[in-house]
N, C-alpha and C positions, 0 to 999 in steps of 0.2 A: 701432538695438539688432541684437545676432545671435544667434539661436540655433543650435545644434547640432542638432537634430530626430532624428537617429540616424548609426551609423555600421555597415557590413557589413564583414567580408573577404570576399574571393572570389575566381571570375575573371571574372563577368558579360559571357559573352562578346557580349550583345547590343550592347553599345559598342565593337566589334573594327573595326567600318567606320568610326567617327568619326577614327580618330585613326590614320594609317598608318604610324607611329612607335609604336604598342604592342609588345610581343613579345608573340608569341603563345603562347598558352596563363600568362601572367603573371599572379600574383595580385595584385589589387587591392584599395585602400580604396575603398567608395562612402561618400559622407558629403550627412547631406542638411540645404541650411541653407535656414534662414527669414530674412530680410535688412530689415529697417524702416529706409528711410531716413529716416523722419522721426526717427528715434531716434539717427542718427547725427552729428547737427550740419551745418553748412552749409560746412566747410573742401574745399577741392579737394583729391580723391586724389593727382592729379598732380602737388603741390606737395610729398611727401614721400617721392618713389620714391626719391630720393636717399639720405635719412634712413634710410628702412627697408631699401637695401643693405647698411648698415654688420651687421643682423643677420640679411640674407639676398644675402652675397656676391654669387653666382652667379648670381642672376634677372634682373641686368640684361644676362647674357648669352644670354638663353632668346628663342626666335623662336615667333613663337606667329601660326597664318593661321586664320580660318574666315570663316565669313559673316556674324559683325555686325559686322565693320569696326574691330575690335581692333589699334592696333597691332601691328605684328610684333617691336616689344622692348619692356622696362620699361628701357630708357634714360631719365634723368634729361630728356635733349632728344631727340627730340621727346616723349619719355614715354608715356602710355596715351593713347591717341583717347579720349576720350570716348561713351560711350555713354548709359549713367543709373547714376548712385551705385551700385544695391544690382548691378546687373551688372557694373560693374568690378570693386566688390567681392567677388564672388566669384569672379570671374577669378585676379583677384591672392590671394587666400589660396590658390587652384588653386598657384598658382605658388611659394607661399612653402613649402608643403607640398612639392612636390619639392625645391626646395632643402634645406628637411632632411634628407631621405630621400635625398639624396646626403651631405650635408655633415657627417650624424649618424648616421645610417643606413649611410652607405657606400656608396650604389649606387654602380654607373658608371655607369647611365643609367637616367632616369626620365622616363617621359610620362603626360600627362593629359588631360581634357576636364571643360568647363564645361558641362552641359546647363538651358536655363531652363525652366521649367515654363508652360505656357499659363496654369492656373489654380491654387493663386493663384501671380498675377506675378510676388511676389516672391520664390518658394520657386525652389532650384536643388539638383539633385544633381552633385557631383565624382567622379569616378572617378580615382584616383591607381595607378600602379603602386605596390607595398607589399610589400616583402619581408620586414619587421616588422610587425604589426599595433599593436604597442607604441608602436615608435616613429612610427607614421604617425596614429593617435591621438593621440598628444601633439604632434605637429607640427600638426595640424590646429586644436586646441586653443589652442596657442601661438599660432600665427599670425592668431586668428580675434580673440585679446585684443588685441595687440598692434596692429592695424589698426582697432579699437574703438577704443582709447584713445588712438592719433595722430589721429585722427577728432574726436574730442570735446574732447582735451585739446593738440592743436597738437602731440605729440611724445609717446614712450615714455619707461617709468620706468628707468631705469639698470638695476633688476633684472633686468630680460630680459638682458641682456649676462650678468649672473653663472650667470642661470639657466642659459644655454645653454653657457659655460662648463663648469657643473657636469656638466650632462648630457653632454657632448661627454666628458671625464673620465671618469665613470662607466661611457661605453660602452666605456672603452679597459680600465680596471679595475673590473670588475663585483665581484671578489672583496671590494673593499674598500665596495661601496655602502652598507651597514646599517653603518659603522663612521663615525660624525662626526670622532671625534678623528683617526683616520688620513686621512680628508679634510681636515680641519683644518690638520693637518699636510701634506701634501703640495700642497695649492694656498697657502696662507699667511694662511686666511681663522682667523677666531675662531670656535670651535665652536657660538657663540651662532647666527654667521652662515649657518654650514654646514645647523644645525639649520633655522632658518628658512627656507633656499631649500631643503631636502631637502622639506620640506611641502609647497611648492610645486609641486615633480615631482609627489610622490603627485598632491597634487590634479586636476594635469593627467594623469594616469593613465598617466607614464612610470614609476613605481615601485612 
């Protein structure tokens, strides 16, 4: 099970030195996560990198180096260098949020860092550069749900592709975000499908 305990938006200069790619004075999303690996099943996270790249296409190009021995990329091969499931999940979510900040929030560059607590050991702080806190919080909730579903069920629901498609369309056309009929016509979806997915976006904090 995963819990998002808290989200904040601000500068957080105390982490500037942890990632040399951070842009000075950039605003960041701070998210505190608690991850119980016992509630996530026994599936191997690294076996789902290629599938997750369908939703987060740029993260297989991300490079990451730190003291924990993570792989320098999220490419399906070699994939993640396993540390422990909770830490790998937190790190992967960080990179999913980065991907969505760029693809949905249209940020040209975005960097982040995952910080593990000493106590409790299953708690993490994620710091990700974030121009729009609405997009950042949505990205965090979206990524957390997708990873949890993949680990429990072995795959993610097709609805997540639709949710991203709708979110990206609304991001480009905010003037019709509250008009299901216009969205239905533009996307070629039934009005009922649009309304159902809008409720999901509201639940995730996007609208």
